[in-house]
C-alpha positions as a LaTeX table, in Angstrom:
\begin{tabular}{lrrr}
\hline
Residue & $x$ (\AA) & $y$ (\AA) & $z$ (\AA) \\
\hline
Met1 & $-1.36$ & 33.97 & 19.56 \\
Ser2 & $-3.04$ & 30.61 & 19.92 \\
Leu3 & $-1.76$ & 27.78 & 22.07 \\
Met4 & $-0.63$ & 25.71 & 19.08 \\
Gln5 & 1.28 & 28.64 & 17.63 \\
Arg6 & 3.06 & 29.21 & 20.94 \\
Ile7 & 3.95 & 25.50 & 21.17 \\
Ser8 & 5.23 & 25.55 & 17.60 \\
Leu9 & 7.29 & 28.67 & 18.28 \\
Ile10 & 8.81 & 27.17 & 21.44 \\
Phe11 & 9.59 & 23.93 & 19.64 \\
Arg12 & 11.28 & 25.74 & 16.74 \\
Ser13 & 13.31 & 27.93 & 19.10 \\
Lys14 & 14.43 & 24.91 & 21.15 \\
Ala15 & 15.29 & 22.96 & 18.01 \\
Asn16 & 17.20 & 25.92 & 16.57 \\
Lys17 & 19.20 & 26.29 & 19.79 \\
Ala18 & 19.99 & 22.56 & 19.84 \\
Leu19 & 21.10 & 22.68 & 16.21 \\
Asp20 & 23.33 & 25.67 & 16.94 \\
Arg21 & 25.07 & 23.72 & 19.69 \\
Ala22 & 25.44 & 20.63 & 17.50 \\
Glu23 & 26.55 & 22.49 & 14.38 \\
Asp24 & 30.23 & 22.53 & 13.53 \\
Pro25 & 31.07 & 25.42 & 11.13 \\
Arg26 & 33.88 & 23.40 & 9.61 \\
Glu27 & 31.56 & 20.56 & 8.67 \\
Thr28 & 29.02 & 23.03 & 7.28 \\
Leu29 & 31.68 & 24.70 & 5.13 \\
Asp30 & 32.94 & 21.36 & 3.84 \\
Tyr31 & 29.38 & 20.34 & 2.96 \\
Ser32 & 28.77 & 23.62 & 1.12 \\
Tyr33 & 32.01 & 23.22 & $-0.80$ \\
Gln34 & 31.03 & 19.68 & $-1.75$ \\
Arg35 & 27.67 & 20.90 & $-3.07$ \\
Gln36 & 29.40 & 23.58 & $-5.15$ \\
Leu37 & 31.73 & 20.97 & $-6.60$ \\
Glu38 & 28.72 & 18.85 & $-7.54$ \\
Leu39 & 27.09 & 21.86 & $-9.23$ \\
Leu40 & 30.32 & 22.60 & $-11.10$ \\
Ser41 & 30.47 & 19.01 & $-12.21$ \\
Lys42 & 26.91 & 19.27 & $-13.59$ \\
Val43 & 27.83 & 22.43 & $-15.50$ \\
Arg44 & 30.83 & 20.68 & $-16.99$ \\
Arg45 & 28.67 & 17.76 & $-18.05$ \\
Gly46 & 26.25 & 20.23 & $-19.63$ \\
Val47 & 29.08 & 21.87 & $-21.57$ \\
Ala48 & 30.25 & 18.46 & $-22.73$ \\
Asp49 & 26.72 & 17.51 & $-23.85$ \\
Val50 & 26.26 & 20.74 & $-25.81$ \\
Ala51 & 29.68 & 20.37 & $-27.39$ \\
Thr52 & 28.82 & 16.79 & $-28.36$ \\
Ser53 & 25.55 & 17.90 & $-29.97$ \\
Arg54 & 27.32 & 20.70 & $-31.81$ \\
Lys55 & 29.93 & 18.28 & $-33.07$ \\
Arg56 & 27.28 & 15.85 & $-34.27$ \\
Val57 & 25.50 & 18.61 & $-36.19$ \\
Glu58 & 28.84 & 19.67 & $-37.63$ \\
Leu59 & 29.47 & 16.12 & $-38.86$ \\
Gln60 & 26.03 & 16.01 & $-40.45$ \\
Val61 & 26.71 & 19.30 & $-42.22$ \\
Asn62 & 29.99 & 17.97 & $-43.56$ \\
Gln63 & 28.33 & 14.81 & $-44.83$ \\
Leu64 & 25.56 & 16.77 & $-46.54$ \\
Glu65 & 28.07 & 19.12 & $-48.11$ \\
Gln66 & 30.02 & 16.17 & $-49.43$ \\
Gln67 & 26.82 & 14.74 & $-50.90$ \\
Ala68 & 25.97 & 18.12 & $-52.48$ \\
Thr69 & 29.42 & 18.31 & $-54.02$ \\
Lys70 & 29.02 & 14.79 & $-55.37$ \\
Leu71 & 25.61 & 15.64 & $-56.90$ \\
Gln72 & 27.12 & 18.72 & $-58.47$ \\
Gly73 & 29.76 & 16.59 & $-60.17$ \\
Gln74 & 27.14 & 14.07 & $-61.34$ \\
Ala75 & 25.02 & 16.86 & $-62.81$ \\
Glu76 & 28.03 & 18.18 & $-64.72$ \\
Lys77 & 28.83 & 14.70 & $-66.06$ \\
Ala78 & 25.18 & 14.20 & $-67.07$ \\
Ile79 & 25.21 & 17.46 & $-69.03$ \\
Gly80 & 28.43 & 16.35 & $-70.69$ \\
Ala81 & 26.81 & 13.07 & $-71.61$ \\
Gly82 & 23.71 & 14.78 & $-72.98$ \\
Arg83 & 21.52 & 13.55 & $-70.16$ \\
Glu84 & 19.76 & 16.68 & $-69.15$ \\
Asp85 & 17.17 & 14.73 & $-67.15$ \\
Leu86 & 19.79 & 13.17 & $-64.99$ \\
Ala87 & 21.46 & 16.51 & $-64.53$ \\
Arg88 & 18.13 & 18.04 & $-63.48$ \\
Glu89 & 17.56 & 15.23 & $-60.93$ \\
Ala90 & 21.01 & 15.66 & $-59.46$ \\
Leu91 & 20.56 & 19.40 & $-59.12$ \\
Thr92 & 17.14 & 18.89 & $-57.49$ \\
Arg93 & 18.64 & 16.61 & $-54.86$ \\
Lys94 & 21.44 & 19.07 & $-54.31$ \\
Ser95 & 18.90 & 21.81 & $-53.71$ \\
Gly96 & 17.18 & 19.68 & $-51.02$ \\
Leu97 & 20.51 & 19.04 & $-49.35$ \\
Ala98 & 21.26 & 22.75 & $-49.42$ \\
Ser99 & 18.15 & 23.53 & $-47.36$ \\
Gln100 & 19.08 & 20.80 & $-44.83$ \\
Ile101 & 22.60 & 22.14 & $-44.64$ \\
Thr102 & 21.26 & 25.62 & $-43.96$ \\
Asn103 & 19.05 & 24.37 & $-41.10$ \\
Leu104 & 21.86 & 22.31 & $-39.59$ \\
Lys105 & 24.23 & 25.27 & $-39.74$ \\
Glu106 & 21.66 & 27.36 & $-37.91$ \\
Gln107 & 21.42 & 24.66 & $-35.22$ \\
Gln108 & 25.19 & 24.50 & $-35.11$ \\
Ala109 & 25.41 & 28.24 & $-34.56$ \\
Thr110 & 22.81 & 28.04 & $-31.79$ \\
Leu111 & 24.64 & 25.19 & $-30.08$ \\
Gln112 & 27.88 & 27.07 & $-30.47$ \\
Gly113 & 26.36 & 30.05 & $-28.65$ \\
Glu114 & 24.97 & 27.85 & $-25.87$ \\
Glu115 & 28.33 & 26.14 & $-25.51$ \\
Glu116 & 30.12 & 29.46 & $-25.18$ \\
Lys117 & 27.64 & 30.61 & $-22.55$ \\
Leu118 & 28.05 & 27.39 & $-20.58$ \\
Val119 & 31.82 & 27.57 & $-20.83$ \\
Leu120 & 31.74 & 31.14 & $-19.50$ \\
Ala121 & 29.37 & 30.10 & $-16.70$ \\
Gln122 & 31.64 & 27.17 & $-15.90$ \\
Gln123 & 34.67 & 29.43 & $-15.68$ \\
Arg124 & 32.86 & 31.88 & $-13.41$ \\
Leu125 & 31.50 & 29.11 & $-11.21$ \\
Gln126 & 34.90 & 27.47 & $-11.01$ \\
Ala127 & 36.45 & 30.79 & $-9.96$ \\
Lys128 & 33.78 & 31.18 & $-7.26$ \\
Val129 & 34.35 & 27.62 & $-6.06$ \\
Glu130 & 38.09 & 28.21 & $-5.84$ \\
Ala131 & 37.54 & 31.46 & $-3.95$ \\
Phe132 & 35.10 & 29.72 & $-1.62$ \\
Arg133 & 37.58 & 26.92 & $-1.03$ \\
Thr134 & 40.29 & 29.41 & $-0.08$ \\
Arg135 & 37.95 & 31.28 & 2.22 \\
Lys136 & 36.68 & 28.00 & 3.65 \\
Glu137 & 40.15 & 26.86 & 4.57 \\
Thr138 & 40.92 & 30.25 & 6.11 \\
Ile139 & 37.73 & 30.17 & 8.20 \\
Lys140 & 38.38 & 26.58 & 9.27 \\
Ala141 & 41.93 & 27.40 & 10.33 \\
Thr142 & 40.74 & 30.47 & 12.24 \\
Tyr143 & 37.94 & 28.51 & 13.92 \\
Thr144 & 40.31 & 25.69 & 14.87 \\
Ala145 & 42.78 & 28.16 & 16.35 \\
Ala146 & 40.03 & 29.92 & 18.28 \\
Glu147 & 38.69 & 26.61 & 19.54 \\
Ala148 & 42.15 & 25.52 & 20.68 \\
Gln149 & 42.71 & 28.87 & 22.38 \\
Thr150 & 39.37 & 28.59 & 24.14 \\
Arg151 & 40.12 & 25.07 & 25.35 \\
Ile152 & 43.55 & 26.14 & 26.59 \\
Gly153 & 41.99 & 29.09 & 28.40 \\
Glu154 & 39.37 & 26.86 & 29.98 \\
Ala155 & 42.05 & 24.37 & 31.02 \\
Met156 & 44.19 & 27.11 & 32.55 \\
Ser157 & 41.28 & 28.66 & 34.41 \\
Gly158 & 39.69 & 25.31 & 35.29 \\
Ile159 & 36.23 & 26.32 & 34.07 \\
Gly160 & 36.02 & 23.67 & 31.38 \\
Glu161 & 33.74 & 20.70 & 31.85 \\
Glu162 & 36.53 & 18.12 & 31.91 \\
Met163 & 38.87 & 20.26 & 33.99 \\
Gly164 & 36.00 & 21.02 & 36.36 \\
Asp165 & 35.50 & 17.30 & 36.92 \\
Val166 & 39.24 & 16.88 & 37.51 \\
Gly167 & 39.20 & 19.76 & 40.00 \\
Leu168 & 36.30 & 18.18 & 41.89 \\
Ala169 & 38.10 & 14.83 & 41.97 \\
Ile170 & 41.23 & 16.49 & 43.36 \\
Gln171 & 39.18 & 18.31 & 45.98 \\
Arg172 & 37.49 & 15.07 & 47.05 \\
Ala173 & 40.86 & 13.31 & 47.26 \\
Glu174 & 42.29 & 16.13 & 49.40 \\
Asp175 & 39.25 & 16.04 & 51.70 \\
Lys176 & 39.52 & 12.28 & 52.15 \\
Thr177 & 43.26 & 12.54 & 52.81 \\
Ala178 & 42.74 & 15.24 & 55.45 \\
Gln179 & 40.00 & 13.16 & 57.07 \\
Met180 & 42.23 & 10.06 & 57.20 \\
Gln181 & 45.10 & 12.10 & 58.64 \\
Ala182 & 42.84 & 13.54 & 61.35 \\
Arg183 & 41.48 & 10.08 & 62.18 \\
Gly184 & 45.01 & 8.64 & 62.42 \\
Ala185 & 46.15 & 11.49 & 64.71 \\
Ala186 & 43.08 & 11.01 & 66.95 \\
Ile187 & 43.75 & 7.26 & 67.25 \\
Asp188 & 47.40 & 7.92 & 68.15 \\
Glu189 & 46.32 & 10.34 & 70.90 \\
Leu190 & 43.81 & 7.84 & 72.29 \\
Leu191 & 46.44 & 5.08 & 72.33 \\
Ala192 & 48.98 & 7.34 & 74.02 \\
Ser193 & 46.51 & 8.40 & 76.73 \\
Gly194 & 45.39 & 4.81 & 77.41 \\
Ala195 & 41.79 & 5.54 & 76.56 \\
Leu196 & 42.07 & 3.09 & 73.70 \\
Asp197 & 43.86 & $-0.25$ & 74.14 \\
Asp198 & 46.31 & $-1.44$ & 71.55 \\
Ala199 & 44.80 & $-4.62$ & 70.13 \\
Ser200 & 48.24 & $-5.88$ & 69.10 \\
Ser201 & 49.39 & $-6.02$ & 72.78 \\
Leu202 & 46.43 & $-8.01$ & 74.14 \\
Asn203 & 48.01 & $-11.38$ & 75.00 \\
Ala204 & 48.36 & $-13.64$ & 78.05 \\
Gly205 & 51.32 & $-11.88$ & 79.63 \\
Asp206 & 50.16 & $-8.30$ & 79.29 \\
Asp207 & 48.19 & $-8.24$ & 82.57 \\
Ile208 & 51.18 & $-9.45$ & 84.60 \\
Thr209 & 53.47 & $-7.02$ & 82.86 \\
Arg210 & 51.17 & $-4.16$ & 83.66 \\
Glu211 & 50.97 & $-5.24$ & 87.35 \\
Leu212 & 54.76 & $-5.46$ & 87.60 \\
Asp213 & 55.10 & $-2.07$ & 86.00 \\
Ala214 & 52.59 & $-0.66$ & 88.48 \\
Leu215 & 54.46 & $-2.14$ & 91.48 \\
Ser216 & 57.78 & $-0.87$ & 90.20 \\
Ser217 & 56.31 & 2.54 & 89.69 \\
Gly218 & 54.84 & 2.48 & 93.24 \\
Ser219 & 58.19 & 1.44 & 94.78 \\
Asp220 & 59.95 & 4.21 & 92.96 \\
Val221 & 57.41 & 6.69 & 94.32 \\
Glu222 & 57.80 & 5.47 & 97.93 \\
Ala223 & 61.65 & 5.59 & 97.72 \\
Glu224 & 61.58 & 9.08 & 96.34 \\
Leu225 & 59.11 & 10.17 & 99.05 \\
Ala226 & 61.36 & 8.76 & 101.83 \\
Arg227 & 64.38 & 10.51 & 100.38 \\
Leu228 & 62.55 & 13.82 & 100.33 \\
Lys229 & 61.43 & 13.33 & 103.97 \\
Gly230 & 65.01 & 12.66 & 105.02 \\
Leu231 & 66.22 & 15.83 & 103.38 \\
Ser232 & 63.53 & 17.94 & 105.00 \\
Ala233 & 63.97 & 16.51 & 108.65 \\
Pro234 & 66.19 & 18.67 & 111.14 \\
Gln235 & 69.69 & 17.35 & 111.94 \\
Ser236 & 70.19 & 15.83 & 115.50 \\
Thr237 & 72.11 & 18.18 & 118.02 \\
Pro238 & 72.89 & 17.92 & 121.77 \\
Ala239 & 69.86 & 19.14 & 123.62 \\
Ile240 & 69.47 & 20.35 & 127.17 \\
Glu241 & 66.14 & 19.55 & 128.66 \\
Ala242 & 64.67 & 20.70 & 131.94 \\
Ser243 & 63.25 & 18.09 & 134.25 \\
Glu244 & 60.20 & 18.56 & 136.38 \\
Gly245 & 62.30 & 19.23 & 139.52 \\
Gly246 & 64.36 & 21.92 & 137.89 \\
Asp247 & 67.50 & 19.79 & 137.48 \\
Ile248 & 69.44 & 20.13 & 134.37 \\
Leu249 & 70.31 & 16.91 & 132.68 \\
Glu250 & 73.01 & 16.66 & 130.10 \\
Glu251 & 72.59 & 14.28 & 127.30 \\
Ala252 & 75.00 & 11.45 & 127.71 \\
Pro253 & 77.50 & 11.26 & 124.97 \\
Gln254 & 76.87 & 8.44 & 122.61 \\
Glu255 & 79.50 & 5.81 & 122.44 \\
His256 & 81.29 & 5.46 & 119.20 \\
Pro257 & 80.53 & 2.12 & 117.63 \\
Val258 & 84.20 & 1.44 & 117.02 \\
Glu259 & 85.27 & 2.11 & 120.64 \\
Arg260 & 82.46 & $-0.05$ & 121.99 \\
Ser261 & 83.44 & $-2.93$ & 119.90 \\
Thr262 & 87.08 & $-2.50$ & 121.05 \\
Asn263 & 86.14 & $-2.53$ & 124.73 \\
Glu264 & 83.98 & $-5.52$ & 124.30 \\
Gly265 & 86.86 & $-7.22$ & 122.70 \\
Gly266 & 89.20 & $-6.39$ & 125.59 \\
Gln267 & 86.80 & $-7.65$ & 128.18 \\
Ala268 & 86.45 & $-10.75$ & 126.37 \\
\hline
\end{tabular}
């Protein structure tokens, strides 16, 4: 196979495949039905033309027969009047008309046969066209139902071209939503941990507020630490200590604050 033949074969195959994709069986059937109707219309016009020709010949035959009858009457009158010459002339003309009438009747019979054939062909063609129309409508309805079922199946399964685009759009929207949610959660965590300052709280008094909060927090810590030390220290009890010389010293009892104040008042 030569190069040009291969190119031609590839081109025809590609073109045939493209035409198959672009072809709609319903449109093809409608076009075929329209062509059959046009052909049927031509056959009907042909029948009408043949019938018209046959009718014209029939009229001519009737006119010639009327003329022949008239000549026959004139010949009889001429014989009655003793004019044999006139009678002979009338009969001669009648004989010429008889041959024309015979030819026209033959044409009429031929046209009659052609008309009958065309009428029969018209009836058969019309029956075929009607049958094709019924079958065409059935095929169109079946194709439409199959197409609708296919589209519904594609929509349900999501494999259709349009539904595939919708599915991709939904997936992209879900991905963007998840990304925005993750970004928002990360920002909240950074704000809560202090790693990221809140821009809405950056004003003139924020530094002082933060210092006061820090001092308050430090005071609270120191107070709590002192309280814990006081709870953990041992309670004070009378103790007996030994001196260096071996004497035992008792701890002097502490004066009660109330008694001391009373004595001082008495002395005064």
